[in-house]
VEXDREN-2710 file (C-alpha; in Angstrom, 1 decimal):
% VEXDREN-2710
k/r/px/py/pz
1/UNK/8.5/-7.8/-15.8
2/UNK/8.0/-10.0/-12.8
3/UNK/6.1/-13.3/-12.7
4/UNK/4.7/-16.1/-10.6
5/UNK/7.8/-18.1/-11.5
6/UNK/9.9/-15.8/-9.3
7/UNK/12.1/-14.5/-12.2
8/UNK/12.6/-10.8/-13.2
9/UNK/13.0/-10.2/-16.9
10/UNK/14.2/-7.0/-18.5
11/UNK/12.9/-6.1/-22.0
12/UNK/14.6/-3.6/-24.3
13/UNK/11.7/-1.9/-26.2
14/UNK/13.9/-0.3/-28.9
15/UNK/15.5/-3.7/-29.6
16/UNK/12.2/-5.5/-29.7
17/UNK/10.8/-3.0/-32.2
18/UNK/13.8/-3.1/-34.5
19/UNK/13.9/-6.9/-34.5
20/UNK/10.1/-7.3/-34.5
21/UNK/10.6/-9.7/-31.7
22/UNK/9.0/-10.0/-28.3
23/UNK/11.4/-12.4/-26.7
24/UNK/13.1/-11.7/-23.4
25/UNK/16.3/-9.6/-23.4
26/UNK/17.8/-10.8/-20.1
27/UNK/17.0/-12.3/-16.7
28/UNK/18.3/-10.0/-14.0
29/UNK/17.5/-12.2/-10.9
30/UNK/14.8/-14.0/-9.0
31/UNK/12.9/-14.4/-5.7
32/UNK/12.4/-17.8/-4.1
33/UNK/8.7/-17.6/-4.6
34/UNK/6.1/-15.7/-6.7
35/UNK/6.6/-12.0/-7.2
36/UNK/3.6/-9.8/-6.3
37/UNK/4.9/-6.3/-7.1
38/UNK/7.4/-4.4/-9.2
39/UNK/8.0/-0.6/-9.4
40/UNK/10.8/1.6/-10.7
41/UNK/12.4/4.2/-8.4
42/UNK/12.4/7.8/-9.6
43/UNK/16.0/7.6/-10.8
44/UNK/14.8/5.2/-13.6
45/UNK/17.8/2.9/-12.8
46/UNK/16.7/1.0/-9.7
47/UNK/13.5/-0.9/-9.2
48/UNK/11.8/-2.7/-6.2
49/UNK/10.1/-6.1/-6.1
50/UNK/7.9/-7.7/-3.4
51/UNK/7.3/-11.4/-3.0
52/UNK/5.5/-14.2/-1.3
53/UNK/8.8/-15.0/0.3
54/UNK/8.2/-12.0/2.6
55/UNK/11.0/-9.9/1.3
56/UNK/11.3/-6.7/-0.8
57/UNK/14.4/-6.4/-2.9
58/UNK/16.1/-3.4/-4.7
59/UNK/17.7/-4.1/-8.1
60/UNK/19.9/-2.0/-10.4
61/UNK/19.9/-1.9/-14.1
62/UNK/23.4/-0.4/-14.1
63/UNK/25.0/-3.4/-12.3
64/UNK/22.4/-5.9/-13.5
65/UNK/22.2/-7.2/-9.9
66/UNK/20.4/-7.1/-6.6
67/UNK/21.5/-4.2/-4.4
68/UNK/19.5/-4.9/-1.2
69/UNK/17.1/-7.4/0.4
70/UNK/14.7/-6.1/3.1
71/UNK/13.6/-8.7/5.6
72/UNK/11.1/-8.2/8.5
73/UNK/7.6/-8.8/7.1
74/UNK/5.9/-11.9/8.4
75/UNK/4.0/-12.5/5.1
76/UNK/3.8/-11.6/1.4
77/UNK/5.1/-8.2/0.4
78/UNK/2.4/-6.8/-1.8
79/UNK/3.9/-3.4/-2.8
80/UNK/7.1/-1.4/-2.4
81/UNK/8.1/2.1/-3.4
82/UNK/11.1/4.4/-3.0
83/UNK/10.8/8.1/-2.1
84/UNK/11.7/10.6/-4.9
85/UNK/14.8/11.8/-2.9
86/UNK/15.9/8.1/-2.8
87/UNK/16.2/8.2/1.0
88/UNK/13.4/5.9/2.1
89/UNK/11.6/2.7/1.0
90/UNK/8.0/1.9/2.0
91/UNK/6.6/-1.7/1.9
92/UNK/3.1/-3.0/2.2
93/UNK/2.2/-6.6/3.3
94/UNK/-0.5/-9.1/3.9
95/UNK/0.8/-9.2/7.5
96/UNK/-1.4/-6.1/7.9
97/UNK/1.6/-3.7/8.3
98/UNK/3.3/-0.9/6.4
99/UNK/7.0/-0.5/7.0
100/UNK/9.5/2.3/6.1
101/UNK/13.2/1.5/5.6
102/UNK/16.4/3.5/5.2
103/UNK/17.2/3.2/1.5
104/UNK/20.9/3.5/2.1
105/UNK/21.4/1.0/4.9
106/UNK/18.3/-1.3/4.6
107/UNK/17.5/-0.8/8.2
108/UNK/13.8/-0.7/9.2
109/UNK/12.7/2.8/10.5
110/UNK/9.2/2.1/11.7
111/UNK/6.1/-0.1/11.4
112/UNK/2.5/1.0/11.0
113/UNK/-0.6/-1.2/11.4
114/UNK/-3.9/-1.7/9.5
115/UNK/-6.8/-4.0/10.3
116/UNK/-6.4/-6.1/7.1
117/UNK/-4.0/-6.7/4.2
118/UNK/-2.1/-3.6/3.1
119/UNK/-2.2/-3.8/-0.7
120/UNK/-0.6/-0.5/-1.8
121/UNK/1.9/2.1/-0.5
122/UNK/3.7/5.2/-1.8
123/UNK/5.3/8.5/-0.8
124/UNK/4.0/12.0/-1.2
125/UNK/5.8/14.2/-3.8
126/UNK/7.6/16.1/-1.0
127/UNK/8.8/12.8/0.7
128/UNK/7.4/13.9/4.0
129/UNK/4.5/11.5/4.1
130/UNK/4.0/7.8/3.4
131/UNK/0.6/6.6/2.2
132/UNK/-0.9/3.1/2.6
133/UNK/-4.1/1.6/1.3
134/UNK/-5.7/-1.5/2.8
135/UNK/-8.5/-4.1/2.7
136/UNK/-9.8/-2.5/5.9
137/UNK/-11.4/0.2/3.7
138/UNK/-9.0/2.9/4.7
139/UNK/-6.0/4.8/3.3
140/UNK/-3.6/6.1/6.0
141/UNK/-1.2/9.0/5.8
142/UNK/1.9/8.6/7.9
143/UNK/4.8/10.9/8.8
144/UNK/7.6/9.4/6.7
145/UNK/10.4/9.8/9.2
146/UNK/8.8/8.8/12.5
147/UNK/5.7/6.8/11.5
148/UNK/3.1/8.9/13.2
149/UNK/-0.4/8.3/11.7
150/UNK/-1.6/11.8/10.5
151/UNK/-4.9/11.0/8.8
152/UNK/-7.2/8.0/8.3
153/UNK/-9.3/8.3/5.1
154/UNK/-12.3/6.1/5.0
155/UNK/-13.3/4.5/1.7
156/UNK/-16.4/3.0/0.2
157/UNK/-14.8/-0.5/-0.2
158/UNK/-11.6/-2.4/0.4
159/UNK/-8.7/-0.7/-1.4
160/UNK/-6.3/-2.7/-3.7
161/UNK/-4.3/0.1/-5.3
162/UNK/-3.4/3.7/-4.7
163/UNK/-1.5/6.4/-6.6
164/UNK/-0.4/10.0/-6.1
165/UNK/0.1/12.7/-8.7
166/UNK/2.6/15.4/-7.8
167/UNK/1.1/18.0/-10.2
168/UNK/-2.5/17.8/-9.2
169/UNK/-1.8/16.9/-5.5
170/UNK/-4.4/14.2/-5.8
171/UNK/-4.5/10.8/-4.0
172/UNK/-6.4/8.0/-5.9
173/UNK/-7.5/4.8/-4.3
174/UNK/-9.3/1.9/-6.0
175/UNK/-10.5/-1.5/-5.1
176/UNK/-13.4/-3.9/-4.7
177/UNK/-17.0/-3.3/-6.0
178/UNK/-15.7/-0.8/-8.6
179/UNK/-14.6/1.7/-5.8
180/UNK/-12.6/4.6/-7.2
181/UNK/-12.0/7.7/-5.0
182/UNK/-9.9/10.8/-5.3
183/UNK/-8.7/12.9/-2.4
184/UNK/-7.1/16.4/-2.4
185/UNK/-3.8/16.1/-0.5
186/UNK/-4.2/19.7/0.6
187/UNK/-7.7/19.2/2.0
188/UNK/-8.0/15.7/3.6
189/UNK/-11.1/16.9/5.5
190/UNK/-13.1/17.3/2.2
191/UNK/-15.1/14.4/1.0
192/UNK/-13.5/12.4/-1.9
193/UNK/-14.6/12.5/-5.5
194/UNK/-16.1/9.2/-6.6
195/UNK/-15.4/7.7/-10.0
196/UNK/-18.4/5.8/-11.3
197/UNK/-18.3/3.2/-14.1
198/UNK/-16.7/-0.1/-13.1
199/UNK/-18.7/-3.0/-11.8
200/UNK/-16.0/-5.2/-10.3
201/UNK/-12.7/-5.0/-8.5
202/UNK/-10.3/-2.4/-10.0
203/UNK/-6.9/-4.1/-10.1
204/UNK/-4.8/-1.1/-11.3
205/UNK/-5.2/2.6/-11.6
206/UNK/-2.7/5.3/-12.8
207/UNK/-2.8/9.1/-13.3
208/UNK/-1.9/10.9/-16.5
209/UNK/1.2/13.0/-16.2
210/UNK/-0.5/16.1/-14.9
211/UNK/-3.3/14.4/-13.1
212/UNK/-6.2/15.5/-15.2
213/UNK/-7.1/11.9/-16.0
214/UNK/-6.9/8.5/-14.5
215/UNK/-6.7/5.2/-16.4
216/UNK/-8.1/2.1/-14.6
217/UNK/-8.1/-1.7/-15.4
218/UNK/-10.8/-3.9/-13.9
219/UNK/-11.9/-7.5/-13.6
220/UNK/-15.2/-6.5/-15.3
221/UNK/-13.2/-6.8/-18.6
222/UNK/-12.6/-3.1/-19.3
223/UNK/-10.1/-0.3/-19.3
224/UNK/-11.6/3.1/-18.5
225/UNK/-10.5/6.7/-18.5
226/UNK/-11.8/9.1/-15.8
227/UNK/-11.8/12.8/-15.3
228/UNK/-10.2/13.1/-11.9
229/UNK/-11.8/16.4/-10.7
230/UNK/-15.3/15.2/-11.4
231/UNK/-15.1/11.4/-11.4
232/UNK/-16.8/11.2/-14.8
233/UNK/-16.0/8.2/-16.9
234/UNK/-15.0/9.4/-20.4
235/UNK/-15.0/6.0/-22.1
236/UNK/-14.2/2.3/-21.9
237/UNK/-12.4/-0.3/-23.9
238/UNK/-13.4/-4.0/-23.5
239/UNK/-10.5/-6.5/-23.1
240/UNK/-10.7/-10.2/-23.5
241/UNK/-9.7/-11.4/-20.1
242/UNK/-9.7/-9.9/-16.5
243/UNK/-6.8/-7.5/-16.1
244/UNK/-4.5/-8.0/-13.1
245/UNK/-1.9/-5.3/-13.7
246/UNK/-1.4/-2.1/-15.8
247/UNK/1.2/0.5/-16.6
248/UNK/0.0/3.8/-18.2
249/UNK/1.6/6.8/-19.9
250/UNK/-0.4/9.9/-20.7
251/UNK/1.6/13.1/-21.4
252/UNK/1.8/15.8/-24.0
253/UNK/2.9/13.4/-26.7
254/UNK/1.6/9.9/-25.9
255/UNK/-1.5/8.3/-24.4
256/UNK/-1.2/4.5/-23.9
257/UNK/-1.3/1.7/-21.4
258/UNK/-0.1/-1.9/-21.1
259/UNK/-2.3/-4.4/-19.4
260/UNK/-1.4/-7.8/-18.1
261/UNK/-4.2/-10.4/-17.9
262/UNK/-4.8/-13.7/-16.1
263/UNK/-3.8/-15.7/-19.2
264/UNK/-0.3/-14.2/-19.3
265/UNK/-1.0/-11.8/-22.2
266/UNK/0.2/-8.2/-22.3
267/UNK/-2.1/-5.9/-24.4
268/UNK/-0.9/-2.4/-25.4
269/UNK/-3.8/0.1/-25.7
270/UNK/-3.5/3.5/-27.4
271/UNK/-5.9/6.2/-26.3
272/UNK/-6.6/8.7/-29.1
273/UNK/-7.0/12.4/-28.8
274/UNK/-5.9/12.9/-25.1
275/UNK/-5.0/16.4/-24.0
276/UNK/-3.4/16.6/-20.5
277/UNK/-1.9/20.0/-19.7
278/UNK/-0.5/21.5/-16.5
279/UNK/-2.7/24.3/-15.1
280/UNK/-5.8/23.7/-17.2
281/UNK/-9.0/23.2/-15.4
282/UNK/-10.9/21.9/-18.4
283/UNK/-9.1/19.2/-20.3
284/UNK/-10.6/17.4/-23.2
285/UNK/-10.7/14.1/-25.1
286/UNK/-11.4/14.2/-28.8
287/UNK/-12.5/11.2/-31.0
288/UNK/-9.6/9.6/-32.7
289/UNK/-9.5/8.2/-36.2
290/UNK/-9.0/4.6/-37.2
291/UNK/-10.8/1.5/-38.4
292/UNK/-9.7/-0.8/-35.5
293/UNK/-11.7/1.0/-32.8
294/UNK/-13.2/-1.3/-30.3
295/UNK/-15.6/1.2/-28.8
296/UNK/-16.3/5.0/-28.9
297/UNK/-18.1/6.4/-25.9
298/UNK/-18.5/10.1/-25.3
299/UNK/-15.1/11.7/-26.1
300/UNK/-12.7/8.8/-26.3
301/UNK/-11.5/6.3/-28.9
302/UNK/-9.3/3.5/-27.8
303/UNK/-7.3/1.1/-30.0
304/UNK/-5.6/-2.2/-29.3
305/UNK/-2.3/-2.1/-31.2
306/UNK/-0.4/-5.2/-30.1
307/UNK/-1.4/-8.3/-28.1
END
C-alpha cells in the first residue's frame, strides 16, 4: 500500500488473518512526497511506484529494497507499469508525456506527448505496444520499442484509468462524467462499446480474469459490475465514501475487490455468483445468498465483508 505520507507498506494477508490483526507488516521504503500510483510487475516480486516528486521507482519484495529510480519527468508520475517480459517500463505524468524506459538499465528509450495530463499507462499482452490514457479525451497506442504513435482512440470524456485484458484482447478506458469504453485491440477502427451506469468520475476499473466482466469504482458512491461485450451494468453496491482506488480479483474461484476511499478506509467487497470462463460468449451472474446484502440488482448480489 502507498499513501500521501510517501511511505510504502507491505501487508501479509495470511498473517493478518491468522492474528486477526490489520496492522502493518513492514515498511519497505518511501518517496520524498506523496505517492500517486503503485502496481505489481508480472513476476509478482517487483512493483512500481510513481510520486509527486517526479520519479518512478522499482522495488523488490525479495531484497526488501529499492532497485531503481527513474528520473526525467518534469511533474508528478501518475502511473507506471512493467511489460510482461520484464524488459520495459512505461510511465505516465502530469507533464503531459508518456515515457518508456529500459527495465534493466533504467535508461529512457523514448517520450510521447499528449495534450493534457496522462493519467494511465500499460503494455499490450504481446509487449509490442504501449498504451496511454489522458485528460485530452484520447487513448494512444505506441510502438513499445521506438515510440511511434500507431493509433489515437477518441473518447467521450477525459480518461483517468485504463486496463488491458490479455484473454479477451479488450482495452478499457474510464474517466470523467461516468465515461466507460471498451475497444477491441484487434479492431481499433470499430467504435467502442460504452458502459452506462455511473454518474460521476470513475476512479478505478479492472477486468475479470478472462475479460468477460469489468468492475468499476466511482465518485458517485458505488461499485459496479459491467458485461464487457455489451456494456450492460449488471448491478451496483453503494459505498459510504467516494472511492479513489480499487484492486479486483474475479476468476474461477473468487470474485472480490478492495476499495480505498477518501477517508483512508479500505473496504473489501465480495461479489456472489460470478462465472467468468475463457471462450464463453455468454457468461452469467447468479444471485448470491446472505443476509448482509446491500443491494440486489438484476443478476448480482454484493456483500461488504470487512471495513
